[in-house]
Each structure stands twice: as C-alpha cells, then as structure tokens.
C-alpha positions in Angstrom: 19.2 12.7 -13.4 18.6 13.8 -9.7 15.6 14.1 -7.4 15.2 16.4 -4.6 14.4 14.5 -1.3 12.8 16.6 1.4 14.2 15.3 4.8 12.4 17.6 7.0 11.7 21.3 7.7 14.2 23.4 5.6 16.2 20.2 4.9 16.6 18.8 1.3 19.1 16.6 -0.5 19.8 16.0 -4.2 20.1 12.3 -4.8 21.2 10.5 -8.1 18.7 8.2 -9.7 21.4 6.5 -11.8 22.2 4.0 -9.1 20.6 0.6 -7.9 17.4 0.9 -5.6 19.3 -1.0 -2.9 22.0 1.7 -2.9 19.6 4.6 -3.3 17.7 3.5 -0.1 20.9 2.9 1.8 22.0 6.6 0.9 18.6 7.8 1.8 18.7 6.3 5.3 22.2 7.7 5.9 21.1 11.1 4.9 18.2 10.8 7.3 20.3 9.5 10.0 18.1 6.4 10.2 18.9 2.9 11.5 19.4 0.6 8.5 16.7 -1.6 9.9 14.0 1.1 9.4 11.9 0.9 6.4 11.5 4.2 4.4 9.4 5.2 1.5 8.9 8.4 -0.6 5.8 10.4 -1.3 5.6 12.6 -4.5 4.0 16.1 -4.3 0.6 14.6 -5.0 0.7 12.3 -2.0 1.3 9.1 -4.1 3.4 6.5 -2.2 6.5 5.3 -4.4 6.5 1.7 -2.8 10.2 1.7 -2.4 9.9 -0.9 0.6 8.5 -3.4 -1.8 11.7 -3.4 -4.0 14.2 -2.5 -1.3 16.6 -5.3 -2.2 16.2 -4.8 -5.9 19.2 -4.4 -8.2 17.2 -2.4 -10.7 18.1 1.2 -11.4 16.2 3.8 -9.3 15.3 5.9 -12.4 12.7 3.0 -13.3 10.7 3.9 -10.2 11.2 7.7 -9.8 11.1 10.6 -12.1 14.0 12.9 -12.5 13.8 16.5 -11.4 10.9 15.9 -9.0 10.6 16.4 -5.2 9.8 13.5 -2.9 9.0 13.4 0.9 10.7 10.8 3.0 8.4 8.7 5.2 9.1 6.1 7.8 7.0 3.0 7.6 6.2 1.7 11.0 5.3 -1.9 11.9 1.9 -0.5 13.3 0.9 0.9 10.0 1.7 -2.5 8.2 -0.4 -4.3 11.0 -3.3 -2.0 10.3 -3.0 -2.5 6.6 -3.1 -6.4 7.1 -6.1 -6.1 9.4 -8.1 -4.5 6.7 -7.3 -7.2 4.2 -8.2 -9.8 6.7 -11.5 -8.1 7.3 -12.3 -8.1 3.5 -11.6 -11.8 3.4 -13.8 -12.4 6.4 -16.6 -10.2 4.9 -16.4 -12.0 1.7 -17.0 -15.5 3.7 -19.8 -14.1 5.6 -21.5 -12.8 2.3 -21.1 -16.0 0.7 -22.7 -17.9 3.6 -25.6 -15.3 3.7 -26.2 -15.9 -0.1 -26.3 -19.6 0.6 -28.8 -19.2 3.3 -31.0 -16.9 1.1 -30.9 -19.4 -1.7 -32.2 -22.1 0.7 -34.9 -20.0 2.2 -36.1 -18.9 -1.4 -36.4 -22.4 -2.5 -38.3 -23.4 0.5 -40.7 -20.6 0.2 -41.4 -21.2 -3.5 -42.4 -24.8 -2.7 -44.7 -23.9 0.1 -45.8 -20.7 -1.4 -49.6 -20.1 -1.4 -51.4 -17.7 -3.6 -52.1 -14.4 -2.0 -55.6 -12.9 -2.1 -56.2 -10.6 -5.0 -53.7 -12.3 -7.4 
C-alpha cells in the first residue's frame, strides 16, 4: 500500500507503507530535503495529527499508523511548539494545586462558620 504525501504547493510523493516507521520518516525527510535532526509529522485531510514523532525510532511497520491510499500533509514540528505544549500542561498542574488549596480553605471556613453560626431573624 502507498500513501500520497503532499510536500508543498504542487508537490506530492507516493510513499510505501510496507516499511518500518524509522525508514519511512527518514525517506520523508529526504523527500522534503530536511535536516535529519528536524522532527516531522503528518496531518490527514481532517487535520488530525498522526503522531509520528512519538514513534520516530520504532521498528513497527508504517501501515500500523497510516491508512493506505490516503493523502497526508507534512508538518515540521518546532521546538517552540513543544515548549508551548508543555507550558499548558504545567499550567494545568498548577491550577489543580490552586483548586485543591482553595477547597481546603473553604472547608475550614465552612466548619468555623457552622460552629459560630447564629440564627438569623425570621428562621
């Protein structure tokens, strides 16, 4: 099986899926004339990322990741995007800690207010 990889405007290549992922990515970088150190990935027509960079050194066959007779767009993954992605993960962890501490404070305040609660007029 083959896939069509769109490399740019009016440039496309057919690539064989019956090879190891590591070889497929190497060939993809050669076709794009990219440095071997650059990380690349593919997007399908719906915009879904194929996550090739996560399995870049895998010896599994490429046909386990990609579907034959499909078209994919090449994307170069930059260090800046990875840093931004990691920042959002760090923010999530920080906000979870803040939420936990706020809950803890509310618990203390609630228990204090119930101990010293006075009946309100009209109740």
